[in-house]
C-alpha positions in Angstrom: -50.6 322.0 -20.0 -52.2 320.1 -22.8 -52.1 321.9 -26.1 -55.3 322.0 -28.1 -54.8 321.9 -31.8 -57.4 323.6 -34.0 -57.6 322.5 -37.6 -57.3 325.4 -40.0 -60.3 326.2 -42.1 -60.7 324.5 -45.5 -59.0 326.6 -48.1 -61.2 328.1 -50.7 -58.6 328.0 -53.4 -56.3 325.3 -54.7 -57.0 321.6 -55.1 -60.1 320.1 -53.6 -61.0 316.4 -53.2 -64.3 314.7 -53.0 -65.4 311.1 -52.1 -67.0 310.7 -55.4 -69.3 312.3 -58.0 -72.2 312.1 -55.5 -70.4 314.4 -53.0 -69.2 316.6 -55.7 -72.7 317.2 -56.9 -74.1 317.1 -53.3 -77.1 315.3 -54.6 -80.0 314.4 -52.3 -79.3 310.7 -52.9 -75.7 311.2 -51.6 -76.9 313.1 -48.5 -79.5 310.4 -47.8 -76.9 307.6 -48.2 -74.3 309.5 -46.0 -76.8 309.9 -43.2 -77.8 306.3 -43.3 -74.3 304.8 -43.5 -72.3 307.3 -41.5 -74.5 309.2 -39.1 -71.5 310.6 -37.2 -70.0 311.9 -40.5 -73.3 313.3 -41.5 -73.5 315.1 -38.2 -70.2 316.8 -39.0 -71.4 317.9 -42.4 -74.7 319.2 -40.9 -72.9 321.1 -38.2 -74.8 319.3 -35.3 -73.7 319.7 -31.7 -72.4 316.1 -31.4 -69.7 315.2 -33.9 -67.8 311.9 -34.3 -64.8 313.6 -32.7 -66.8 314.6 -29.7 -68.2 311.1 -29.4 -64.7 309.5 -29.4 -63.5 312.0 -26.8 -66.4 311.0 -24.6 -65.7 307.3 -25.0 -62.0 307.9 -24.2 -62.9 309.7 -21.0 -65.3 306.9 -20.0 -62.6 304.3 -20.5 -60.1 306.4 -18.5 -62.5 306.8 -15.6 -63.3 303.1 -15.7 -59.5 302.4 -15.3 -59.3 304.7 -12.3 -62.3 302.9 -10.8 -60.6 299.5 -11.2 -57.3 300.5 -9.5 -58.7 299.3 -6.2 -59.5 295.9 -7.5 -57.0 293.1 -7.2 -56.7 289.9 -9.2 -56.7 286.8 -7.1 -53.2 285.5 -6.2 -52.3 282.2 -7.8 -49.4 280.2 -6.4 -47.8 278.3 -9.3 -45.4 275.5 -8.7 -43.1 273.7 -11.1 -44.4 270.4 -12.5 -41.5 268.6 -10.6 -43.3 269.6 -7.4 -46.9 269.4 -8.7 -46.4 265.7 -9.6 -46.1 264.8 -5.9 -49.7 266.0 -5.4 -51.0 263.3 -7.8 -49.7 260.4 -5.7 -52.7 259.8 -3.5 -55.1 260.1 -6.5 -53.0 257.8 -8.6 -52.9 255.2 -5.8 -56.7 255.3 -5.5 -57.0 255.0 -9.3 -54.7 252.0 -9.4 -56.7 250.3 -6.6 -60.0 250.9 -8.3 -58.6 249.7 -11.7 -57.3 246.5 -10.2 -60.6 245.9 -8.5 -63.0 246.9 -11.2 -61.2 246.4 -14.5 -62.6 242.9 -15.0 -59.2 241.8 -16.3 -56.8 239.1 -15.1 -53.8 241.4 -15.1 -52.9 245.0 -15.6 -49.7 246.5 -16.9 -48.4 250.0 -16.0 -46.0 252.0 -18.1 -44.5 255.2 -16.7 -42.4 257.8 -18.5 -40.1 260.6 -17.3 -41.5 262.6 -14.4 -44.5 260.3 -14.3 -42.2 257.7 -12.7 -42.1 259.8 -9.5 -45.8 259.4 -9.0 -46.1 255.8 -10.2 -43.3 254.5 -8.1 -44.5 256.0 -4.9 -48.2 255.2 -5.6 -47.3 251.5 -6.1 -45.1 251.5 -3.1 -48.0 252.7 -1.0 -50.4 250.3 -2.6 -51.4 247.5 -0.2 -52.1 244.6 -2.6 -53.1 242.4 0.4 -56.2 244.5 0.9 -57.5 243.8 -2.6 -60.3 241.2 -3.1 -59.5 237.7 -4.4 -61.1 238.6 -7.8 -58.9 241.7 -8.3 -56.6 241.9 -11.3 -52.8 241.3 -10.8 -50.3 244.0 -11.2 -48.3 242.3 -13.9 -45.7 244.3 -15.7 -44.3 247.6 -14.4 -42.3 249.5 -17.1 -40.2 252.5 -16.0 -39.1 254.4 -19.2 -36.5 257.2 -18.9 -37.4 257.8 -15.2 -36.6 261.4 -14.2 -36.1 260.6 -10.5 -32.9 260.9 -8.4 -30.9 257.8 -8.9 -30.1 257.3 -5.2 -33.7 257.8 -4.3 -34.7 255.2 -6.9 -32.2 252.7 -5.3 -33.8 253.3 -1.9 -37.4 253.0 -3.1 -36.7 249.9 -5.2 -36.7 247.6 -2.2 -40.2 248.9 -1.4 -42.0 248.8 -4.7 -40.1 246.4 -7.0 -41.8 243.3 -5.5 -45.3 244.6 -6.0 -45.6 243.8 -9.7 -44.7 240.4 -11.1 -41.9 242.0 -13.2 -40.3 245.5 -13.1 -38.3 246.8 -16.1 -36.2 249.9 -16.3 -35.2 251.5 -19.6 -32.3 253.9 -19.5 -30.3 255.8 -22.1 -27.0 257.7 -21.6 -27.8 260.0 -24.6 -31.1 261.3 -23.1 -30.6 265.0 -23.3 -33.7 265.8 -21.3 -32.4 263.8 -18.3 -29.0 265.4 -18.7 -30.6 268.9 -18.4 -32.7 267.6 -15.4 -29.5 266.4 -13.8 -27.9 269.9 -14.2 -31.1 271.5 -12.9 -31.0 269.3 -9.8 -27.4 270.2 -8.9 -25.6 267.4 -10.7 -27.4 264.5 -9.1 -27.8 261.6 -11.5 -31.2 260.5 -12.8 -32.4 256.9 -12.7 -33.0 257.0 -16.5 -29.4 257.8 -17.3 -27.2 255.1 -18.8 -23.5 254.6 -19.2 -21.4 254.9 -16.0 -24.5 256.2 -14.2 -26.7 253.2 -15.1 -28.9 252.1 -12.1 -28.8 248.3 -11.5 -30.7 247.1 -8.4 -32.2 243.8 -7.3 -35.7 243.1 -8.4 -35.5 245.4 -11.4 -34.5 244.4 -15.0 -32.3 247.3 -16.2 -32.2 247.7 -20.0 -29.6 250.0 -21.5 -31.2 251.5 -24.6 -28.3 253.8 -25.5 -27.9 254.5 -29.2 -31.6 254.0 -29.8 -33.2 257.4 -30.3 -35.6 258.9 -32.8 -35.5 262.6 -31.9 -33.1 265.3 -30.8 -33.8 264.8 -27.0 -33.5 261.0 -27.1 -36.2 261.0 -24.4 -39.1 259.2 -26.1 -37.2 256.3 -27.5 -39.5 253.8 -25.7 -42.3 254.8 -28.0 -40.3 255.7 -31.2 -37.3 253.4 -31.6 -38.2 250.1 -33.2 -35.7 247.9 -31.2 -37.0 249.3 -28.0 -40.7 248.9 -29.0 -39.9 245.2 -30.0 -38.4 244.5 -26.6 -41.3 246.2 -24.9 -43.6 244.0 -26.9 -41.8 240.9 -25.6 -42.1 242.2 -22.1 -45.9 242.8 -22.1 -47.3 240.5 -24.8 -45.0 237.5 -24.5 -44.1 237.9 -20.8 -40.5 237.0 -21.7 -37.7 237.4 -19.2 -34.6 239.3 -20.4 -32.6 236.1 -21.1 -35.2 235.0 -23.6 -35.5 238.3 -25.5 -33.6 238.1 -28.8 -32.4 241.7 -29.0 -30.9 241.8 -25.5 -27.2 241.2 -24.7 -26.2 240.3 -21.2 -23.7 242.6 -19.3 -22.4 242.7 -15.8 -21.3 245.6 -13.5 -20.1 245.1 -9.9 -21.4 241.5 -10.1 -24.9 242.7 -11.1 -26.5 241.8 -14.3 -28.1 244.3 -16.7 -29.0 244.1 -20.4 -28.2 246.1 -23.6 -30.5 246.4 -26.6 -28.5 245.4 -29.7 -28.6 247.8 -32.7 
């Protein structure tokens, strides 16, 4: 049972406090100001039926009853999916965008740069893009740059035969110090990512693989393609100068299992 606490009456002896000299003198000016500024307080002083305390109790009861009335209402259910799954839904839209861009850009050639998870959508969109259906005046898909691709390495090897010949040149940037991809590899059960370097470097026909290990500007070492000066310089040679790897000054030739890849010199 709820206990009702009754305040004791104000003592007639001892210390007494006032808001100011106006309340102490109980002047008409003070009463007029109190009724104008604090009507609920004035009601308490006047002994009216409705006091500020009664008003707050009524408001509290109204809010409680409103809560009871809303118990039968349900918020709509929203099904959230990780971005790693959500990116797959963008593939048809990205393919349509690329087709429209090639047709309506009014340029001779178009370059595409993908980073991290975006590679999953870009690779599949370009794979499904039928360039033969474009008009003779459409732009050419020139340079395709895949920076730190967060895609399964074996899946990348399988897809490479289907998309690598669509652009005029395809370049892959990888880095063995990429902590974001290392975490993604753990998250995916230990399966290597295509953007990892070192012993897990992906080298496939039709793709120029560039090992950008030791070139990082942040803790994650994941955005080096846009922050590390040597990588930016090499990317400039790819897009602006259209230079193949053997003609780019910072690259050093390497071989693995009779396949050639390139390292960016410090």
